[in-house]
N, C-alpha and C positions, 0 to 999 in steps of 0.2 A: 864629425859635425852632425848634429841632429837636424835633418831637413824635414821633419815630420809636421803633422798638422799643428802641434802645440807650439811650434816655433823653434828657430835655431838660436837659442839663448846664448850658449857658450860662444859660438862663432860671432854673433852680432855684438855681444858685450866686449869681446876681444877687439873687434874692429872699432867700436866706439871708444874704447880706452886708448887705442892707438891714435885715433883722430884727436882725442882730448889732449894728448901729449904735444900736438902741433899748435895748440892755442897759445896766444901770447901769455907770457908770465907777468906777474905783478911788477917785476923789475923792468919790463919793457915800457910801461906807461910813463914813468918819469923821463925816460929817454925820448919818447914821442912828444912829450910836452916841451922839450927843448928844441925840437926840429921845426923847420918851416914846412909849408905844404909840399914843396918839391922833394924835400928830404923824406917826408913821410911816405910819399908815393914810391920813392926808390926803395925805402925800407920794406914796404909791403910787397914790392916786386921780388924780394928775396925770401918771401915766406910762402905760406899756403895760398896766398892771393896772387901768386906769380902769373898763372895763366890768364886770369881776368885783367890784370894790370897790363900785361903785354898786348892782349887783344884790343884794349881800349885806348892805349897810349897815343895812337896816331890821330885819334879824333877828340880826345878829351885831355884836360890838364887840371892841376890844382884840386880844389875841393870837388869838382864834378867827377874827375877821374876816381878819386878816393871813394866817393859815395856810390857811384855806379859799380865800381869794381867790387866793393865789399858786399853790396846787395846781391849782385849776380853770383858771387861766390857762395853767399848764404843759401840762395835758392839751389845751387848745384849741390852743396853739401847735404841739404835736407833731402833732395831727391836721391842722392847717393845712399844715404842712410836707409831710406825706405826701400831702395833696391836690394840691399843685402839682408833684409829681414824677411822671414817667411812665416806662414801659419798664423796663429793667433797674435804673435808678436807683431807681424806686419799689420794686422787689423788695428791693433792699438796705436801703433806709430802713425798709420794712415789717418785714423780718427783724430789724433793729436795734431797732425799737420794740416788738418782742415782749417785750423785757426788762421792760416795764411790767406785763405779765401776771404775771411772776415776782415783781416788786416788790410787787404788790398781794397776791398769795398770801402772801408773807412778812410783809407788814404785818398781814394778818388773823391769821395764826398768832401773830405777836408780840403783837398786841392781846389775843387770847384768853389767851395764856400769862401776861400781866401783869394780867389782869382788867379791861381797858378796856371801857367801855360801847360799844354798837353805834354810837352817834353819834360817839364819839371815834375809832373805827376808820374810819368812813365819811369823816371829815374828813381822814384821812391818805391816802386812796386817790387814785390818779391814773389814771383809766380811759382811757389812751391806747393800749392794746394792742388785741387782738381780743376779750378777755373783756369783756362788757358790764357796765355798772354794776348792772343788774338781777341778773345772775348772781353778781357779787361780793357783793351784798347778801344773796343766798340763802346764801352761805357764812358770812357774819357771824352769822346767827341760829342756826347749828348749835351743838350743845352742847359739843363738844370738838375739839381739834386732830386727833385720830385720825379723827373723822368727816369733818372738812374735807379731810384728806389722801385719804381714801377717795373722797370726791366728786370731787376733782380728778383722782384716778387714773382714775375712770370716764370723765370728760370729756376729759382731756388726756393720759392715758396716763402720768402722772408717778408711777411706782411707786418708793417709797423703800426701798432695800435694808435687810435686817434689821440688818446691822452698823452702818448709819447711825442707825437708831432705837435700837440698843443704846447707842451712844455718847451719844445725846441723853438717854436715860433715866439713864445713869450720871453724866453731867456736870451734868444739870439745866439745860442750856442749849440754846436753839434753834439755836445757831450751826452745828452739824453739818448739820442739815436745810437751813438757809439756804445753806450752802456747796454742798451737793449740788444744790440747785435752780439755783444759778449754773452748775454743771457741765452740767446738762441744757440750759440756755439756750444756752451756747456750742456744745455738741454739735449741737443742732438748727440753729443758725445756719450752722455749717460744712457740714452736710448739705444745706441749702437753697441756699446761695450757692456756686457753682462758679467757679473761676478761668478762665472762658472768654473773657474780654476784659481789656484793660489796666485799665479802671476797677474791675472786680471784683477783680483782683489787688491793686490799691492798697487797696481797701476791706478785703480779708482781711489784708493786711500790717499795717494799723493795728490791726485786731481782734486779731492775734497779739500785738501789744504790750500791748493791754488785757488779754489772757489772762495775760501775764506778771505784770502788776500784780495781777490777781485771785488768781493762784497764790501770789504773795508774801504777800498779805494772809492767805490761808488758812493758809499755812505758819507765819507768825508767830503766829497765833491758836492753832493746834493745838499748836505746840511750847511756847508759853507755858502752855497747859493740860496739858502733859505727856502728851499722847496718844501711845501707842506708835507708832513709825515704821511698822510693818507695817500699822497701821490707818489711817494717813494717806493712803496711796497712792490709795485709792478716792475721795478728795476732789479730787485734782489734775485739771486740765483739760489735755488734750493739744492740741498745735498752737501752743504759744507760740513767740515769736521767739528768745529766748535760753535759756529754761528748759524743757528736755525733761522728760518724765515721769521718765526715768532720773536726770537731774540733781536734780530735786525730791526723788526718793526718797533719793538720796544725802545731800542736805542734811537731810532729815528724820531720817536715821540718825546725824547728828553728835551726839556725846555730850551737849553742853549747849546751852542756848538762846544763851548768849554766844558759844560757838564757832561756832554756826551763823550768827549775825549777822555775825561776822567774815568768813565765806565770801562774803558779798554784795559785797565790795570788788572782785571780778573782773568785775562786771556793769556795763553802761553806765549804768544808772539809779542807781548807788550814790551818786554825789556829790549827787544831788537828794534823797536820803532819809537821808543820813549823820547829820544832827543828831537825827532821830527815832530812828534805830537806836541811837545812843549813849544816848539817854534810856531806851530800852527795856532796854538792857543793864544799866542801873543799878537795874532793878527797878521803874521807874515804868510808867505806863500805855502802851498802844500808840497812844494818841490822836494824838500828834504825827506818828509815822511813817505812820499811815493817812492823815492830812491831806496829808502830803508826797507820798505815792503818788498821791493824787487830783490834786494840783497838777502833778506830773510828767506825768500823762496829759493834763491840760489843755494843757500846753506842747507835748506831742507832737502833739495834734490841731491846734493852731495852726500849728506848723511844717509839718506835712504839708499843711495847707490852702493855705499859701503856695507850697509847692513844686509842688503839683498843683492849680492853681486851677480846672480844669474836670474835676472828678471828684466822687465822693460826699463827699470829705473836708471841703470847706467847709461842706456841709450838716451833717455829723456834728459839726464844730467848733461850729457854732451850737447844736445840740441839747445837746451836753455843757456848754457855757457857760451855756445857759439853765437846765439842771438845777442847776448849781452856784450860780447866782444865787438861785434859789428856796431852796435849802438855806441859803445865807448869810442871806437875809432872815429865814427861820424861826429860825435860830440866834440872831439878834439879838433877835427878838421874844420867844423863850422865855427868853433871858438877862435881858432887861429885866423880864419878868414875875416871874422868880425873884429879882430884886434882885442879879444877878451884876455884878461890877465890869466896867467897859467894857474894861479891858485884858485881862481874862480872856476876854470875849466875842470881842475882836479876835483873840486867839491861836487861836481855834477856826475862824476864817473861812478860806476858800480863795479868795485874791485873786491 
């Protein structure tokens, strides 16, 4: 094993590959859709989620047990992966996992916005970044989102511009603030990770593709909400592979949502999201296209990990797939609890 400054790629990729083999297979999901919540809990107790399900079973049941058990397992797996990486590989994975700090901040803001209880918000957190569970809990007990944002600004320097908060107040949606937090995450990641070696260049190349996906999501949401083009530009993230800030600004200025969607046909990811775009053009929700963008990114991570088997990419591929697996399990559990038809639940999964 190479434990040098450049990172233990052979060892870490072998560990990530072994972990990936423990993920649920495509064949598991139809079986889960046929189970009730108790059966799903028992099933998970016989998989990689065994420890968390056993620890929580005496205090929780049903959907609460499933959600808390999977989120805690996700946090543990992320920390475990970071623990077996060294050198520049560890730096890249650590920078990548900072996204969970932003995820948790957004989760707390969303929970406060919709009036969730402190316990409900805590159950949604995944303390896999550098912000401790204790600090996150201190944010949860604060009275308002403004107070939370001010506390985060003091600790993390995350200052939200006035035009972003104005759009938030006018739209009555947290989406502008969430999108801006995404922008800060990627900006900091690119500041931290410099392309000084081939592995780092490969890592940044994949992250540029992820930025394209993030920008497309933001563009679709803001255009659907009829936010003026001149106000959208502050939400876009620079450094994408195909979509520059200038191109995103041009797309934002296209007259209608439908015309803008048609413009996506020139990009490489178009075929993978075409069905969802057509659905969005008809005035339906953006759910399908958002799911297709996530599936597109998952395919990209798998393709890159095969092409470059001794890099950060196989490790990223595992982390991405693990997150998606947890989201799929939680979608099934919530769907079951609400009495949703199995075919509808299946349509929401990313497999």
